[in-house]
KEKE-3310 file (N, C-alpha, C; in steps of 0.2 Angstrom, whole numbers, plus 5000, padded with zeros to 4 digits):
npx = (5409:5423:5429:5435:5450:5462:5477:5490:5509:5519:5532:5549:5550:5537:5531:5537:5533:5520:5518:5524:5515:5504:5508:5509:5497:5491:5486:5483:5496:5486:5473:5475:5480:5466:5457:5461:5459:5447:5443:5447:5442:5428:5430:5431:5422:5410:5416:5413:5400:5395:5389:5398:5399:5403:5402:5398:5392:5382:5371:5367:5361:5352:5346:5340:5330:5321:5316:5312:5316:5302:5295:5303:5299:5300:5299:5288:5278:5285:5279:5266:5265:5270:5258:5249:5251:5251:5239:5223)
npy = (5413:5419:5437:5447:5459:5460:5469:5472:5477:5471:5468:5458:5449:5448:5440:5428:5423:5422:5414:5402:5400:5398:5386:5379:5374:5368:5377:5385:5402:5413:5406:5405:5419:5426:5419:5422:5435:5438:5432:5440:5453:5449:5446:5460:5468:5461:5463:5478:5480:5474:5476:5478:5475:5479:5473:5479:5488:5480:5475:5490:5495:5483:5485:5496:5492:5486:5492:5506:5522:5536:5548:5562:5581:5585:5573:5571:5580:5579:5571:5573:5583:5574:5566:5576:5579:5567:5563:5562)
npz = (5382:5379:5375:5374:5379:5389:5394:5403:5411:5419:5431:5428:5440:5448:5435:5434:5449:5445:5433:5443:5452:5446:5437:5449:5451:5441:5430:5415:5414:5407:5411:5427:5429:5426:5432:5446:5447:5444:5456:5467:5460:5464:5479:5484:5478:5487:5498:5500:5497:5510:5526:5542:5557:5573:5590:5597:5589:5583:5592:5596:5585:5583:5596:5594:5581:5587:5597:5596:5595:5600:5588:5583:5584:5574:5562:5564:5558:5545:5542:5542:5530:5520:5519:5517:5503:5496:5495:5487)
capx = (5414:5428:5428:5436:5456:5466:5484:5496:5516:5521:5538:5549:5550:5531:5529:5539:5530:5513:5520:5524:5508:5498:5510:5506:5488:5490:5482:5488:5494:5479:5468:5478:5478:5459:5452:5464:5458:5439:5441:5448:5437:5421:5428:5431:5413:5407:5417:5410:5393:5391:5390:5403:5398:5408:5396:5394:5386:5378:5368:5365:5358:5346:5340:5335:5325:5316:5313:5316:5313:5296:5297:5306:5292:5302:5298:5278:5279:5287:5273:5262:5268:5270:5251:5244:5252:5249:5229:5222)
capy = (5414:5425:5440:5454:5457:5462:5469:5475:5476:5468:5464:5451:5445:5446:5437:5422:5421:5420:5408:5397:5399:5394:5378:5375:5374:5364:5380:5390:5409:5417:5404:5407:5428:5428:5417:5427:5440:5438:5431:5447:5458:5447:5450:5467:5469:5458:5467:5484:5478:5471:5478:5477:5480:5477:5470:5485:5492:5475:5477:5494:5491:5477:5487:5501:5492:5481:5495:5512:5529:5539:5551:5569:5583:5586:5567:5570:5586:5577:5565:5574:5586:5569:5563:5580:5578:5561:5563:5563)
capz = (5377:5380:5368:5377:5379:5392:5393:5410:5409:5425:5431:5428:5445:5442:5428:5437:5452:5441:5430:5447:5454:5438:5437:5456:5450:5434:5425:5411:5414:5405:5418:5433:5432:5425:5440:5452:5446:5446:5463:5470:5462:5470:5485:5484:5480:5492:5505:5499:5499:5517:5533:5546:5565:5579:5592:5600:5584:5581:5598:5597:5578:5585:5600:5591:5577:5591:5603:5590:5598:5598:5583:5584:5580:5563:5558:5564:5554:5539:5539:5539:5524:5516:5518:5514:5496:5495:5495:5478)
cpx = (5418:5431:5433:5445:5460:5474:5487:5503:5515:5530:5541:5549:5540:5528:5532:5535:5522:5513:5522:5518:5503:5502:5508:5499:5485:5486:5489:5489:5488:5472:5471:5475:5470:5457:5454:5461:5453:5438:5443:5443:5429:5423:5428:5424:5408:5409:5413:5403:5390:5393:5392:5401:5402:5400:5393:5389:5381:5371:5364:5360:5351:5342:5335:5330:5319:5313:5316:5312:5308:5299:5298:5298:5291:5299:5290:5278:5281:5282:5268:5261:5266:5262:5248:5248:5252:5243:5228:5217)
cpy = (5418:5431:5447:5453:5461:5463:5472:5470:5476:5467:5456:5444:5442:5441:5429:5418:5419:5415:5400:5395:5396:5387:5373:5370:5371:5371:5383:5398:5411:5415:5405:5415:5428:5425:5418:5433:5443:5438:5437:5453:5455:5449:5456:5469:5466:5464:5474:5487:5475:5477:5475:5476:5475:5475:5472:5489:5488:5478:5484:5493:5486:5480:5493:5502:5488:5486:5505:5518:5534:5544:5558:5575:5585:5580:5569:5575:5583:5572:5568:5579:5581:5567:5570:5581:5572:5561:5563:5568)
cpz = (5379:5372:5371:5379:5384:5395:5401:5409:5415:5422:5429:5435:5447:5440:5432:5443:5450:5438:5436:5450:5451:5436:5443:5454:5445:5427:5420:5415:5412:5409:5424:5433:5430:5431:5445:5453:5447:5455:5467:5470:5464:5475:5486:5483:5485:5499:5507:5498:5506:5520:5538:5551:5569:5583:5595:5598:5584:5586:5596:5590:5583:5591:5597:5584:5582:5597:5600:5596:5597:5591:5585:5580:5574:5561:5559:5559:5546:5536:5536:5532:5519:5514:5516:5505:5493:5493:5487:5478)
residu = (MET:ARG:GLN:GLU:ARG:LEU:GLU:ALA:ARG:ILE:SER:ARG:ALA:GLN:LYS:ASP:LEU:PHE:LEU:ARG:ALA:ALA:ASP:LEU:GLN:GLY:ARG:SER:LEU:THR:ASP:PHE:LEU:VAL:ALA:SER:ALA:GLN:GLU:ALA:ALA:LEU:GLN:THR:VAL:ARG:ASP:HIS:GLU:SER:LEU:ARG:LEU:THR:ASP:ARG:ASP:ARG:LYS:ALA:LEU:VAL:ASP:ALA:LEU:LEU:SER:PRO:PRO:PRO:PRO:THR:PRO:ALA:ALA:ARG:ARG:ALA:VAL:GLN:ARG:TYR:ARG:GLN:ARG:ALA:ARG:PRO)
# end
């Protein structure tokens, strides 16, 4: 159930365009605007939550996962400190 309200000021040209698009889809202006805004919002969230890599970067990531470099001395010291703190 829709309980919230959203308002926006738009130009006459924008309103005419939105009305035409809504009519072409056989929707009310409100339904068209809500569906369009929701679709754009979902796409924006998906774009920001996904990681897109070039082929070169993808290969580097897979190579690093399959053949990780040996831990550095600093990493080894960090593991030792962690293990000492984690002991009961």
